[in-house]
N, C-alpha and C positions, 0 to 999 in steps of 0.2 A: 633912363635906359640909354645906354651908350651903343651906337652903331659902329661896328668895326668890320673892315673887309678881311677876307681870308689872308691877303698878303700881309696886312698889319699883324694879324694873329701869328702868322708864321715867323715874322721878323722878331717879335718880342713876346712870346707866349707867357713867360714868367710875369711880365709887367701886367698883363691883362688878368692872369690868374690871381695876382695880388689884389687887384681891384675887385674881383668877384669875392675874394675872401673877406674884403672889407665891407661887402654888402651890395656892391653894384651888380646890375643885370646887364649883360652884353647881348646884343643882337648881332649875329655874324651874318654879313652880307656877301653875296656873290653875284656879280653882274647886276647890281642895284636891286637884288631881291633878297629878302630875308630867308636864310636857310636853317638857322638854328638859334636857340636862345640858351645862354649860359647864365645860370643863377646860383647863388649860394644855397647850400642845403640848410634848411631850417632844422635846428636841433629839436628833437621831440622828447628830450629827457624830462620826464615829469617827476616831481618829488613823490616818493612813495607815501601812501597814506599810513599813518601810525597804527600799529596793532592795537586793537581794543578801542577804536575810535567811538563806537556806539555802545560801549559796555553799559549794561543795566538800562538801556533805553527800550528794549523789548525782550521778550522771552519766547523761546521756541516751545510750543506745546508738546506734551508727551506723545500725542498721537500724530505728530508731524509726518511720519513715514508710514502711517497706517493706510491700508487700501481704501480707495474711494468708494462711496456708496454706489450701489448697482445702478441707480437712475442716472448718475453723473457719468459713469462708465458707458452706459448705453448712449447718452447724448454725444460723447466723443466718437463713438463708433457709428453714429447716424442711425440708431435703431429707434 
């Protein structure tokens, strides 16, 4: 973690932004107190799962969307 004063940031902003882009974390100081932290954004691009990944590993029963039995419905409703 690199500590940088406001004056240093104002003098050469591009220099410090390049350091952040390279992975550095900057703590911006004012009057010897930290006031901000500047860090790179971590990319959250995840590879998409392939279509049909679990093909033929399970089957959906024919009554999948059939209404629930009365006793289970009552349990959900607190009866």
